[in-house]
C-alpha positions as CSV (number, residue, x, y, z in Angstrom):
1,M,0.1,0.0,-0.1
2,K,2.1,2.7,-1.2
3,P,1.4,6.3,-0.4
4,T,-0.6,8.1,-3.0
5,R,1.7,10.1,-5.5
6,R,0.8,13.8,-5.1
7,G,4.0,15.3,-6.6
8,S,6.2,14.1,-4.0
9,I,9.1,16.5,-3.3
10,I,8.5,18.5,-6.3
11,L,5.3,20.3,-6.6
12,A,5.3,21.6,-3.0
13,I,8.9,23.1,-3.8
14,L,7.9,24.8,-6.8
15,A,7.2,28.1,-5.1
16,S,10.2,28.1,-3.1
17,V,13.3,30.6,-3.4
18,I,15.0,29.0,-6.1
19,F,12.3,30.6,-8.3
20,S,12.8,34.2,-7.4
21,V,13.5,36.5,-10.2
22,A,16.9,36.2,-12.0
23,H,18.5,38.5,-14.4
24,A,16.2,41.2,-13.4
25,E,17.5,43.3,-16.2
26,C,15.8,41.0,-18.7
27,G,12.3,42.3,-17.6
28,N,9.7,40.7,-15.6
29,F,7.3,38.7,-17.6
30,E,5.3,36.7,-15.0
31,P,1.7,36.7,-16.0
32,E,-1.0,38.6,-14.3
33,T,-3.6,36.4,-12.4
34,I,-7.3,36.8,-13.5
35,G,-10.3,36.2,-11.0
36,E,-12.8,33.5,-11.8
37,D,-15.5,35.7,-13.4
38,A,-12.8,37.5,-15.4
39,L,-11.7,34.2,-16.6
40,K,-15.2,33.4,-18.0
41,T,-15.5,36.7,-19.6
42,E,-12.2,36.5,-21.4
43,F,-11.9,32.8,-22.4
44,G,-15.4,31.6,-22.2
45,D,-16.1,31.9,-26.0
46,A,-13.1,29.9,-26.8
47,V,-14.8,26.9,-24.9
48,L,-16.6,24.7,-27.7
49,L,-19.4,22.3,-27.5
50,L,-18.5,19.6,-30.0
51,K,-20.9,17.6,-32.1
52,I,-20.7,14.8,-34.4
53,G,-23.9,14.8,-36.8
54,D,-26.5,15.8,-34.2
55,A,-24.8,14.1,-31.2
56,D,-22.9,16.1,-28.5
57,V,-19.8,14.2,-27.9
58,G,-17.8,16.8,-25.7
59,T,-16.1,19.8,-25.5
60,G,-13.0,21.6,-27.2
61,Y,-11.4,24.7,-26.9
62,I,-9.5,27.4,-29.2
63,I,-5.8,27.8,-28.9
64,D,-5.2,29.6,-32.0
65,A,-8.2,31.8,-33.1
66,E,-6.4,33.4,-36.3
67,Q,-5.7,30.0,-37.8
68,G,-8.6,28.2,-36.2
69,Y,-6.9,25.4,-34.2
70,I,-9.1,23.4,-31.5
71,L,-7.7,21.0,-28.7
72,T,-9.7,18.2,-27.5
73,D,-9.5,14.3,-26.6
74,D,-9.1,11.6,-29.3
75,H,-11.8,9.9,-27.7
76,V,-14.3,12.8,-28.2
77,V,-13.9,12.4,-32.0
78,N,-12.9,9.0,-32.7
79,T,-16.3,7.7,-33.6
80,L,-16.2,9.9,-36.5
81,S,-17.3,7.7,-39.7
82,P,-17.1,8.3,-43.1
83,G,-19.5,11.1,-44.3
84,Q,-19.8,12.4,-41.0
85,K,-18.5,16.1,-39.9
86,I,-17.6,17.6,-36.9
87,Y,-19.4,20.7,-35.6
88,A,-18.2,23.2,-33.0
89,I,-20.5,25.9,-31.3
90,S,-19.1,28.8,-29.1
91,P,-21.1,30.8,-26.7
92,A,-20.0,33.9,-29.0
93,F,-22.1,32.4,-31.7
94,P,-24.6,29.9,-30.3
95,Q,-26.8,29.6,-33.4
96,Q,-24.2,28.9,-35.8
97,Q,-22.3,25.3,-36.1
98,L,-18.4,25.7,-37.3
99,E,-17.2,22.8,-39.3
100,A,-13.9,21.3,-38.1
101,S,-11.4,18.9,-39.2
102,V,-9.2,16.6,-37.7
103,V,-5.5,17.5,-38.0
104,K,-3.7,14.7,-35.7
105,T,-4.6,12.7,-32.8
106,L,-2.7,11.1,-30.1
107,K,-4.2,7.6,-28.9
108,A,-3.5,5.6,-25.6
109,P,-1.6,6.1,-23.6
110,V,-2.0,9.7,-24.5
111,D,-5.7,10.9,-25.5
112,L,-5.7,14.1,-27.5
113,A,-6.7,15.5,-30.7
114,L,-5.9,18.6,-32.6
115,L,-8.8,19.9,-35.0
116,K,-8.9,22.9,-37.4
117,L,-11.9,25.2,-38.3
118,V,-12.6,24.8,-41.9
119,T,-13.7,28.5,-42.0
120,P,-12.0,31.3,-40.2
121,L,-13.6,32.7,-37.2
122,K,-15.9,35.9,-38.3
123,K,-16.0,37.2,-34.5
124,K,-12.6,37.9,-32.8
125,V,-12.5,35.3,-30.0
126,R,-9.7,35.4,-27.4
127,P,-8.1,31.9,-27.7
128,I,-7.2,29.8,-24.2
129,D,-3.6,29.9,-24.1
130,I,-1.2,27.0,-23.1
131,T,1.4,26.5,-20.2
132,L,3.9,23.6,-20.5
133,R,4.5,23.8,-16.4
134,G,2.7,21.5,-14.2
135,P,0.5,22.5,-11.4
136,R,1.3,22.5,-7.6
137,N,-0.4,19.8,-5.3
138,A,-3.7,21.6,-3.7
139,E,-3.6,24.3,-6.4
140,T,-6.9,25.8,-7.2
141,L,-7.7,26.1,-10.9
142,Y,-10.7,26.5,-13.2
143,A,-12.5,23.9,-15.4
144,M,-14.5,25.0,-18.3
145,D,-16.6,22.4,-20.4
146,Y,-20.1,21.2,-21.9
147,P,-21.4,18.6,-19.4
148,H,-24.3,16.2,-20.3
149,I,-26.9,16.3,-17.5
150,G,-29.5,13.9,-18.1
151,D,-31.4,14.3,-21.3
152,Q,-31.0,18.1,-21.0
153,P,-29.1,19.9,-23.8
154,S,-25.3,20.5,-23.0
155,V,-24.8,23.9,-21.5
156,F,-21.6,25.8,-20.8
157,H,-20.3,25.1,-17.5
158,E,-17.5,26.7,-15.4
159,Q,-16.1,25.9,-11.8
160,T,-13.0,26.1,-9.4
161,V,-11.3,22.8,-8.9
162,K,-8.7,21.6,-6.6
163,V,-5.3,19.5,-7.7
164,V,-5.2,16.4,-5.6
165,A,-3.0,13.9,-7.3
166,F,-1.0,12.9,-10.3
167,P,-1.9,9.2,-10.9
168,D,-0.9,7.5,-14.1
169,G,0.9,10.7,-15.5
170,S,-2.5,12.7,-15.4
171,I,-3.5,15.8,-13.3
172,E,-6.3,14.6,-10.8
173,V,-8.7,17.5,-9.6
174,S,-11.5,17.4,-7.0
175,R,-14.5,19.1,-8.3
176,A,-18.3,19.7,-7.4
177,L,-19.4,18.2,-10.7
178,A,-18.0,16.1,-13.4
179,M,-20.0,14.6,-16.1
180,G,-20.0,13.0,-19.4
181,G,-19.4,15.8,-21.8
182,D,-16.5,17.3,-19.8
183,S,-13.8,15.5,-21.9
184,G,-11.8,17.7,-23.9
185,G,-12.4,20.8,-21.5
186,P,-9.4,23.0,-20.5
187,L,-7.8,23.2,-16.9
188,L,-7.0,26.7,-16.5
189,D,-4.4,28.3,-14.3
190,P,-5.2,31.9,-12.8
191,S,-3.8,33.8,-15.8
192,G,-5.9,31.9,-18.5
193,S,-3.5,29.2,-19.7
194,S,-4.4,25.6,-20.0
195,M,-2.4,23.0,-18.1
196,G,-4.3,20.1,-19.3
197,T,-7.3,18.9,-21.1
198,C,-10.0,16.7,-19.2
199,R,-9.7,13.0,-20.3
200,Q,-12.2,11.3,-17.9
201,E,-14.3,11.4,-14.8
202,V,-13.9,9.5,-11.7
203,G,-15.0,9.0,-8.2
204,I,-18.7,9.1,-6.4
205,G,-21.0,11.1,-8.7
206,A,-17.9,11.8,-10.9
207,T,-16.8,14.4,-8.3
208,A,-13.2,14.1,-9.7
209,A,-11.5,14.3,-12.9
210,R,-8.3,13.5,-14.6
211,Y,-6.6,15.7,-17.1
212,E,-4.0,14.9,-19.8
213,P,-0.8,17.5,-19.4
214,M,-0.2,19.8,-21.7
215,S,3.2,18.7,-22.1
216,Q,1.9,15.5,-23.3
217,G,0.6,17.2,-26.5
218,E,3.9,18.9,-27.9
219,T,3.5,16.6,-31.0
220,L,0.2,18.1,-31.6
221,L,1.5,21.8,-31.1
222,D,4.1,21.1,-33.6
223,Q,1.6,20.7,-36.5
224,I,0.7,24.3,-35.9
225,P,2.6,26.9,-38.3
226,L,4.2,30.3,-37.3
227,S,1.6,32.8,-37.0
228,P,1.9,35.8,-39.3
229,R,2.9,38.4,-36.6
230,M,5.7,35.8,-35.3
231,S,6.8,35.8,-38.8
232,E,7.2,39.3,-38.9
233,I,8.9,39.6,-35.3
234,D,11.2,36.7,-36.4
235,D,12.3,38.5,-39.7
236,R,13.3,41.9,-37.6
237,L,15.1,39.5,-35.2
238,R,17.3,37.9,-38.0
239,S,17.9,41.1,-39.5
240,G,18.9,43.1,-36.5
241,K,15.9,45.5,-37.0
242,I,14.5,45.0,-33.4
243,S,15.6,46.6,-30.2
244,E,15.6,44.9,-26.9
245,E,13.0,47.1,-25.7
246,E,10.6,46.5,-28.5
247,L,11.0,42.8,-28.0
248,K,10.3,43.0,-24.2
249,K,7.1,44.7,-24.8
250,D,6.0,42.0,-27.3
251,L,6.7,39.4,-25.0
252,V,4.7,40.9,-21.9
253,K,1.6,38.4,-21.7
254,K,-1.5,40.3,-22.5
255,Q,-4.4,40.6,-25.0
256,D,-3.4,41.3,-28.5
257,N,0.5,40.3,-27.8
258,P,1.9,37.0,-28.6
259,T,0.4,34.1,-27.1
260,N,2.5,31.0,-25.4
261,L,1.5,28.9,-28.2
262,E,2.8,31.4,-30.7
263,L,6.1,31.7,-28.8
264,Y,6.3,27.9,-28.6
265,V,5.7,27.5,-32.5
266,W,8.5,30.5,-32.9
267,S,11.1,29.1,-30.6
268,R,10.9,25.6,-32.2
269,Q,11.8,27.4,-35.4
270,I,14.6,29.0,-33.8
271,I,15.7,25.7,-32.3
272,K,15.7,23.8,-35.5
273,N,17.4,26.6,-37.6
274,K,19.8,28.1,-34.8
275,K,22.6,28.6,-37.4
276,D,20.4,31.1,-39.1
277,Y,20.6,33.5,-36.2
278,G,23.5,35.5,-35.6
279,A,25.2,36.8,-32.4
280,S,23.2,39.9,-32.0
281,A,19.9,37.8,-32.5
282,Q,21.2,35.2,-30.0
283,K,21.8,37.8,-27.6
284,L,18.0,39.0,-27.6
285,I,17.1,35.1,-27.4
286,D,19.1,34.7,-24.2
287,C,17.5,37.9,-22.8
288,P,14.8,38.7,-23.0
289,L,13.1,35.8,-24.9
290,V,14.3,32.9,-22.6
291,H,13.7,34.9,-19.6
292,A,10.2,35.4,-20.7
293,L,9.8,31.8,-21.7
294,M,10.9,30.9,-18.0
295,H,8.2,33.3,-16.4
296,R,5.5,32.1,-18.7
297,G,5.7,28.4,-17.8
298,M,7.4,27.3,-21.1
299,D,10.5,25.6,-19.5
300,D,11.1,23.2,-22.2
301,L,12.2,25.5,-24.6
302,V,14.7,27.3,-22.4
303,V,17.5,24.4,-22.4
304,P,17.8,24.3,-26.1
305,L,17.7,27.7,-26.7
306,A,19.7,29.3,-23.9
307,S,23.4,29.9,-24.4
308,S,25.7,29.0,-21.5
309,A,25.7,32.5,-20.6
310,I,22.5,32.2,-18.8
311,A,23.2,29.1,-16.5
312,K,20.5,30.4,-13.7
313,D,17.8,30.3,-16.2
314,M,18.8,26.9,-17.7
315,A,19.1,25.4,-13.9
316,D,15.8,26.7,-13.0
317,A,14.2,25.3,-16.1
318,S,15.9,22.1,-15.8
319,F,14.5,21.8,-12.2
320,H,11.0,22.6,-13.3
321,I,10.8,20.1,-16.0
322,A,12.2,17.8,-13.6
323,S,9.7,18.6,-11.1
324,R,6.9,17.9,-13.5
325,E,8.2,14.6,-14.7
326,E,8.5,13.1,-11.3
327,A,5.2,14.2,-10.3
328,F,3.8,12.4,-13.6
329,G,5.9,9.1,-12.8
330,H,8.5,9.6,-15.5
331,S,11.5,9.1,-13.2
332,E,14.4,8.4,-15.5
333,L,13.5,11.8,-17.5
334,S,13.2,13.8,-14.1
335,I,16.6,12.4,-13.1
336,Q,18.2,13.6,-16.3
337,Y,16.9,17.1,-16.0
338,S,17.3,17.2,-12.0
339,T,21.0,16.1,-12.4
340,R,21.5,18.8,-14.8
341,A,20.2,21.5,-12.5
342,L,22.2,20.2,-9.5
343,E,25.5,20.3,-11.5
344,V,24.6,24.2,-12.5
345,Y,23.5,25.1,-9.0
346,R,26.7,23.7,-7.5
347,S,28.7,25.5,-9.8
348,A,26.9,29.0,-9.0
349,K,27.1,28.1,-5.3
350,D,23.4,28.3,-5.3
351,K,22.7,26.3,-1.6
352,N,18.9,26.6,-1.9
353,G,19.1,25.1,-5.4
354,V,21.3,22.6,-4.6
355,I,19.3,21.5,-1.5
356,N,16.0,21.1,-3.8
357,A,17.8,19.3,-6.5
358,E,19.2,17.0,-4.2
359,L,15.7,16.2,-2.5
360,L,14.1,15.6,-5.9
361,L,16.9,13.4,-7.1
362,A,16.4,11.4,-3.9
363,Q,12.7,10.8,-4.4
364,N,13.4,9.7,-8.0
365,Y,15.9,7.3,-7.0
366,I,13.6,6.1,-4.3
367,D,10.9,5.6,-7.0
368,N,13.2,3.5,-9.1
369,G,14.5,1.5,-6.3
370,N,18.1,2.9,-6.0
371,V,18.5,3.2,-2.5
372,L,22.5,3.7,-2.3
373,A,22.0,6.9,-4.6
374,A,18.9,8.1,-2.6
375,N,20.6,7.7,0.6
376,K,23.5,9.8,-0.9
377,N,21.4,12.7,-1.8
378,I,19.3,12.8,1.5
379,Y,22.1,13.0,3.7
380,A,23.9,15.5,1.5
381,V,20.7,17.5,2.7
382,L,20.4,16.5,6.3
383,G,24.2,16.9,6.9
384,K,26.8,19.6,6.3
385,G,24.8,22.3,8.1
386,N,22.2,22.5,5.4
387,F,19.0,21.2,7.0
388,S,18.8,24.0,9.7
389,S,18.6,26.8,7.1
390,L,15.5,25.2,5.3
391,P,12.0,26.8,5.8
392,T,9.7,24.4,7.9
393,K,7.9,23.0,4.9
394,E,11.0,21.9,3.0
395,K,12.3,20.2,6.3
396,G,9.2,18.2,6.2
397,E,9.9,17.3,2.6
398,A,13.4,16.1,3.7
399,W,12.3,14.0,6.4
400,Y,9.2,12.8,4.0
401,A,12.2,11.5,1.5
402,A,14.2,10.1,4.3
403,G,11.1,8.2,5.8
404,S,10.6,6.9,2.3
405,L,14.1,5.8,1.9
406,A,14.0,4.0,5.3
407,A,10.9,2.2,4.4
408,S,12.3,1.0,1.0
409,Q,15.2,-0.7,3.3
410,G,12.8,-2.3,5.6
411,N,14.0,-0.1,8.4
412,V,10.6,-0.1,10.2
413,S,11.6,2.1,13.4
414,L,13.7,4.8,11.4
415,A,10.8,4.9,8.9
416,I,8.1,5.6,11.4
417,Q,10.2,8.2,13.1
418,R,10.9,10.2,9.9
419,Y,7.6,10.3,8.7
420,G,6.5,11.4,12.2
421,K,8.7,14.4,12.0
422,A,7.6,15.2,8.7
423,S,4.0,15.0,9.4
424,T,4.7,17.3,12.2
425,L,6.6,19.9,10.2
426,F,3.8,19.7,7.5
427,I,1.0,20.5,10.1
428,K,3.3,23.4,11.4
429,S,3.6,24.8,7.7
430,G,-0.1,24.5,7.2
431,D,0.3,21.7,4.4
432,Y,-2.4,19.1,5.7
433,G,-2.3,17.3,2.5
434,K,1.3,16.5,2.8
435,A,0.9,15.7,6.4
436,A,-1.8,13.4,5.5
437,D,0.8,11.8,3.1
438,A,3.1,11.2,5.7
439,L,0.8,9.7,8.2
440,N,-0.1,7.2,5.1
441,G,3.6,6.5,4.7
442,S,3.9,5.7,8.4
443,A,0.6,3.6,8.4
444,D,2.1,1.7,5.4
445,V,5.1,0.6,7.4
446,K,3.2,-0.2,10.4
447,F,0.9,-2.3,8.5
448,R,3.2,-4.2,6.7
449,A,5.1,-4.8,10.2
450,G,1.9,-6.2,11.8
451,E,1.3,-3.3,13.9
452,Y,-2.5,-3.0,12.6
453,Q,-3.9,-0.8,15.5
454,A,-1.3,1.8,15.3
455,A,-1.5,1.8,11.4
456,Q,-5.4,2.4,11.8
457,R,-4.8,5.3,14.1
458,N,-2.7,6.9,11.4
459,I,-4.7,6.1,8.8
460,S,-7.7,7.6,10.6
461,E,-5.8,11.0,11.1
462,A,-4.9,10.9,7.4
463,A,-8.5,10.8,6.4
464,S,-9.6,13.8,8.7
465,L,-6.7,15.7,7.4
466,Y,-7.7,14.8,3.7
467,Q,-11.5,15.8,4.8
468,K,-10.1,19.1,6.3
469,I,-9.0,20.4,3.0
470,G,-11.7,19.0,0.9
471,D,-9.7,16.1,-0.8
472,N,-12.5,13.6,-0.9
473,I,-10.4,11.6,-3.1
474,G,-7.8,11.2,-0.6
475,E,-10.2,10.6,2.2
476,S,-11.8,7.8,0.1
477,R,-8.3,6.1,-0.3
478,S,-7.4,6.4,3.5
479,E,-10.8,4.9,4.3
480,F,-10.1,2.4,2.1
481,A,-6.8,1.5,3.5
482,L,-8.6,1.5,7.0
483,V,-11.0,-1.3,5.8
484,R,-8.2,-3.2,4.2
485,M,-6.3,-3.0,7.7
486,Q,-9.4,-4.1,9.5
487,N,-10.0,-6.9,7.3
488,A,-6.2,-8.3,7.5
489,A,-6.6,-8.1,11.2
490,G,-9.7,-10.3,11.1
491,L,-12.3,-7.7,11.8
492,T,-14.3,-8.0,8.8
493,S,-15.5,-4.7,7.8
494,K,-19.2,-4.0,7.0
495,D,-18.4,-0.6,5.3
496,E,-19.9,-1.2,2.0
497,E,-20.0,2.3,1.3
498,T,-16.3,2.8,1.8
499,L,-15.5,0.2,-0.7
500,R,-17.9,1.4,-3.2
501,N,-16.3,4.7,-3.0
502,Y,-12.6,3.3,-3.5
503,L,-13.9,1.1,-6.4
504,N,-15.5,4.5,-8.1
505,F,-12.2,6.5,-7.7
506,E,-9.9,3.5,-8.4
507,S,-11.3,1.1,-10.8
508,G,-8.1,0.4,-12.5
509,S,-5.8,0.1,-9.4
510,N,-4.1,-3.0,-8.9
511,Q,-5.8,-3.1,-5.4
512,T,-9.2,-3.2,-7.0
513,P,-9.7,-7.1,-7.0
514,E,-8.7,-6.8,-3.2
515,A,-11.6,-4.1,-2.5
516,V,-14.0,-6.5,-4.6
517,D,-12.9,-9.5,-2.2
518,I,-13.5,-7.6,0.9
519,L,-16.8,-6.6,-0.3
520,N,-17.7,-10.4,-1.0
521,Q,-16.6,-11.5,2.4
522,S,-18.2,-8.7,4.2
523,T,-21.5,-8.8,2.6
524,G,-21.8,-12.4,1.2
525,V,-23.1,-10.8,-2.2
526,C,-21.3,-11.2,-5.3
527,F,-19.6,-7.8,-6.3
528,T,-17.7,-6.8,-9.3
529,V,-16.1,-3.5,-10.1
530,S,-19.2,-2.9,-12.6
531,C,-22.1,-3.5,-10.0
532,A,-20.2,-1.8,-7.3
533,R,-20.5,1.3,-9.2
534,R,-24.1,1.1,-9.5
């Protein structure tokens, strides 16, 4: 019973001091946050109801209004038969059906599709921008979509959601309503950039949804050509006819300025044709373009674009990418980027950067079962006087990683001690979700050691903390763990609701058969995953 992945070291660290503004002379390009009402006003018209023939099939959203590109899920449009057409309807023109064609799809394990409007938009619509950076655990984001509610026509809907986990490379959010038709809808950050696309609804009453991260869709983004205005800026950059100040103005994220998608396409072109850009152009690429990409969450473009002269930006970008990939379970890729970040932070004598990169590497090695390597990284943080300088939350992260390491080594007492310290520090810092994770880690160790009563106490405490922050998914998983422990201790549980809740959230989990078996034992009735959902 491994503790639920919630971004481990990383996503809790993203807000740490290592991401303070570097190279201030290059400008500040941090996007402005937009309130929930303003997000709907600004971007609601870009969220589309998709139809195949007369049937509502899901949601899509415009990411390039001028050229008519739309992002959605593959499964939303893969029922298209010969002779059928895809239509899109926007709140901006509710009586008009806009025909769209499929440009490219990505199938399992990724579930995304790029569409293109056959006829350009007649009314100006502000597109939903993109960001390649992953969200923080417990971050509040915004969902927009067209859910199916009974036999009623699909209507536009928007709501706030909270990030609760990162299962199987997806972003899982807790929400008040998630129903059929949500698939293909955007997950917006407070600046109006989409972090992901809704791929499925899970949980009791579909109160949770999973989103495909935007970083998984780069193959689709690569299909989009350079926009006319970016072509003009590119010509001026190559010919030396654009100044640093002029480029800075163009790189500020605001309406009528280039979007992140446009910068993505342009940057890919620069990377592909680097030899065509002279020294003066490279200077402007380093500053301000690379710095703007960093601030605007487009870290994947920084490393191949930047010169060695701006090592700090390269290190921070590498750390951001490593953090995202670790959260999504891609530990090998995360190790590559976090190792690169660690080397640069060490050369720059960036103490905070070194500590966070060491912790991230440790978590990756623990995930991979490389105990020796993880041990080296953790003790580099806990020793040498580094630990005392850490903020409370980061101290909790260090002890959490150390607890995971001890657990992987089978050192029960040390793992329990370290998870306990981590939980205390997380509660002190106000991060109740991570405190619950640490309690779950401690319970897992105690359970495997046969200390059922002590494990149950930890699990109950964790469930209470998840409930406190409104994480009904974490609460359901903890309650299932409690039932499982009671069953192992010979105290057959009668809590059918808890088991049903777990099955609704985790129908594809490797623990699903065990949940069904417990239901069978506790009720004397034959349960399957499908009937447990009814």
